[in-house]
Backbone as CSV, one residue per row, in Angstrom:
resi,resn,N_x,N_y,N_z,CA_x,CA_y,CA_z,C_x,C_y,C_z
1,MET,-66.589,-90.975,25.478,-65.714,-91.791,26.338,-66.527,-91.839,27.505
2,ALA,-67.062,-90.895,28.144,-67.470,-91.009,29.577,-68.933,-91.899,29.542
3,SER,-69.646,-91.983,28.252,-70.742,-93.017,28.080,-70.136,-94.348,28.347
4,SER,-68.920,-94.748,27.861,-68.418,-96.104,28.019,-68.402,-96.492,29.524
5,ILE,-68.129,-95.667,30.532,-68.093,-95.990,31.912,-69.490,-95.473,32.551
6,ASN,-70.329,-95.212,31.933,-71.796,-94.921,32.215,-71.680,-93.687,33.214
7,ALA,-70.728,-92.617,32.899,-70.489,-91.282,33.765,-71.522,-90.319,33.414
8,PRO,-72.111,-89.593,34.400,-73.077,-88.534,33.975,-72.670,-87.643,32.879
9,ILE,-73.354,-87.191,32.055,-72.973,-86.214,30.939,-73.954,-85.169,30.680
10,ALA,-73.283,-84.066,30.495,-74.313,-83.118,30.047,-73.706,-82.591,28.873
11,THR,-74.867,-82.603,27.662,-74.239,-82.429,26.240,-74.969,-81.139,26.153
12,ILE,-74.576,-80.136,25.222,-74.959,-78.838,24.848,-74.981,-78.980,23.358
13,PHE,-76.166,-78.635,22.821,-76.437,-78.533,21.555,-76.644,-77.028,21.009
14,CYS,-75.763,-76.633,20.169,-75.884,-75.423,19.782,-76.488,-75.348,18.052
15,SER,-75.600,-75.625,17.361,-76.131,-75.664,15.840,-76.696,-76.905,15.242
16,THR,-76.472,-77.872,16.166,-77.257,-79.243,15.391,-77.950,-79.890,16.552
17,VAL,-78.974,-80.808,16.435,-79.997,-81.107,17.178,-79.906,-82.647,17.646
18,PRO,-80.453,-83.030,18.858,-80.534,-84.219,19.318,-80.834,-85.523,18.491
19,SER,-81.943,-85.001,17.692,-82.610,-86.031,16.872,-81.844,-86.362,15.634
20,PHE,-80.708,-85.746,15.355,-79.801,-86.531,14.340,-78.833,-87.772,15.090
21,GLY,-79.176,-88.057,16.569,-78.781,-89.070,16.892,-77.623,-89.072,17.853
22,PHE,-76.822,-87.870,17.856,-75.765,-87.701,18.555,-76.067,-87.320,20.111
23,THR,-76.727,-88.183,20.816,-77.152,-88.052,22.383,-76.408,-88.868,22.942
24,PRO,-76.274,-88.489,24.339,-75.261,-89.162,25.247,-76.034,-90.666,25.521
25,LEU,-75.125,-91.606,25.984,-75.531,-92.751,26.096,-75.702,-93.271,27.545
26,SER,-75.178,-92.482,28.448,-75.137,-92.739,29.951,-76.729,-92.619,30.644
27,ASP,-76.702,-93.409,31.638,-78.138,-93.477,32.293,-78.586,-92.046,32.612
28,LYS,-77.487,-91.667,33.369,-77.828,-90.011,33.683,-77.265,-89.268,32.886
29,SER,-77.975,-88.496,31.875,-77.567,-87.601,30.921,-78.427,-86.577,30.858
30,PHE,-78.036,-85.333,30.314,-78.569,-84.241,30.181,-78.425,-83.469,28.871
31,ILE,-79.536,-83.098,28.322,-79.309,-82.235,27.066,-79.732,-80.948,27.152
32,ILE,-78.798,-80.040,27.051,-79.134,-78.641,26.940,-79.160,-78.159,25.546
33,GLU,-80.096,-77.495,25.108,-80.350,-76.756,24.221,-80.911,-75.429,24.172
34,PRO,-80.923,-74.498,23.087,-81.464,-73.265,23.116,-82.764,-73.009,23.343
35,ASN,-83.139,-72.141,24.380,-84.609,-72.002,24.657,-85.414,-71.321,23.649
36,ILE,-84.839,-71.074,22.610,-85.756,-70.337,21.572,-85.772,-71.029,20.126
37,GLU,-86.720,-70.831,19.391,-87.035,-71.510,18.051,-86.181,-70.638,17.167
38,LEU,-85.223,-71.393,16.510,-84.309,-70.766,15.309,-84.644,-71.303,14.055
39,LEU,-84.964,-70.562,13.307,-85.137,-71.264,11.737,-83.988,-71.592,11.094
40,CYS,-82.765,-71.195,11.510,-81.537,-71.609,10.836,-81.095,-73.036,11.752
41,ARG,-81.603,-73.232,12.557,-81.299,-74.418,13.332,-81.929,-75.803,13.057
42,PRO,-81.241,-76.793,12.926,-79.793,-77.020,12.731,-79.356,-76.568,11.442
43,CYS,-78.020,-75.995,11.610,-77.496,-75.497,10.208,-76.566,-76.574,9.421
44,GLY,-76.438,-77.635,10.207,-75.937,-78.651,9.652,-75.703,-79.911,10.558
45,LYS,-75.349,-81.180,9.922,-75.443,-82.301,10.748,-74.491,-82.267,11.847
46,HIS,-73.087,-81.601,11.754,-72.148,-81.833,12.650,-71.986,-80.223,13.186
47,GLY,-72.764,-79.290,12.790,-72.434,-78.035,13.047,-71.238,-77.417,12.269
48,TYR,-70.870,-76.231,12.418,-69.871,-75.598,11.936,-68.869,-74.889,12.691
49,SER,-67.634,-74.595,12.376,-66.784,-74.032,13.228,-67.124,-72.520,13.376
50,LYS,-67.995,-72.039,12.239,-68.413,-70.488,12.338,-69.926,-70.518,11.586
51,CYS,-70.473,-69.644,12.221,-72.138,-69.680,11.986,-72.343,-69.177,10.429
52,PRO,-72.740,-69.992,9.495,-73.356,-69.355,8.099,-73.506,-68.213,8.272
53,LYS,-74.462,-67.830,9.058,-75.397,-66.450,9.048,-74.304,-65.484,9.930
54,ASN,-73.594,-65.902,10.509,-72.519,-64.914,11.045,-73.120,-64.258,12.461
55,LEU,-74.049,-65.120,13.051,-74.892,-64.756,14.141,-74.420,-65.375,15.446
56,PHE,-74.620,-66.594,15.395,-74.299,-67.694,16.433,-75.120,-67.605,17.416
57,ILE,-76.444,-67.176,17.006,-77.502,-67.046,18.035,-77.758,-68.333,18.812
58,CYS,-77.764,-69.430,18.263,-77.920,-70.817,18.954,-77.031,-70.821,20.036
59,GLY,-75.686,-70.599,20.009,-74.689,-70.604,21.012,-74.621,-69.478,22.142
60,ASN,-75.157,-68.449,21.553,-75.180,-67.118,22.594,-76.501,-67.090,23.468
61,SER,-77.259,-67.924,23.250,-78.639,-67.951,23.663,-78.631,-68.407,25.164
62,PHE,-77.615,-69.336,25.689,-77.816,-69.891,26.873,-77.621,-69.018,27.933
63,ASN,-78.368,-69.183,28.916,-78.069,-68.486,30.311,-77.193,-69.410,31.452
64,ILE,-76.667,-68.864,32.584,-75.994,-69.740,33.336,-76.900,-70.604,33.972
65,GLU,-77.932,-70.049,34.293,-78.891,-71.135,35.283,-78.984,-72.446,34.114
66,GLN,-79.163,-72.160,33.009,-79.676,-73.471,32.125,-78.383,-74.416,32.046
67,LEU,-77.138,-73.853,31.984,-76.045,-74.630,32.104,-75.664,-75.393,33.270
68,LEU,-75.993,-74.647,34.576,-75.651,-75.323,35.606,-76.818,-76.168,36.259
69,GLU,-77.733,-76.450,35.543,-79.002,-77.145,36.155,-78.500,-78.627,36.360
70,PRO,-77.909,-79.130,35.220,-77.483,-80.641,35.326,-76.378,-80.801,36.613
71,VAL,-75.491,-79.793,36.889,-74.872,-79.777,38.064,-75.693,-79.890,39.388
72,LYS,-76.651,-79.131,39.460,-77.565,-78.814,40.808,-78.205,-80.069,40.774
73,GLN,-78.717,-80.701,39.718,-79.477,-81.991,39.800,-78.456,-83.300,40.386
74,LEU,-77.482,-83.340,39.772,-76.316,-84.336,40.092,-76.074,-84.133,41.630
75,GLN,-75.767,-82.868,42.195,-75.565,-82.577,43.719,-76.774,-83.039,44.543
76,SER,-77.886,-82.689,44.025,-79.125,-83.136,44.973,-79.227,-84.846,45.012
77,ASP,-78.986,-85.408,43.741,-78.754,-86.768,43.870,-77.905,-87.588,44.708
78,VAL,-76.785,-86.671,45.046,-75.788,-87.336,46.053,-75.979,-87.053,47.504
79,GLN,-76.807,-85.774,47.693,-77.172,-85.381,49.110,-78.327,-86.390,49.567
């Protein structure tokens, strides 16, 4: 919905990947992905509600700085 008004968007990809086509359409968009290579990723086109390997490394691998980077970039654009 945010893309329809061209709002800035940060999208977090855990078990799926942007190459499947589910990327934000806004001019100002950020894609956040795990910083590590995982042989089990992607585990499905839409992801799962529970990790098939019962590990969820893809979702637990993010750090706070990585998640806050889009906010910092947007703040610097405003100032």
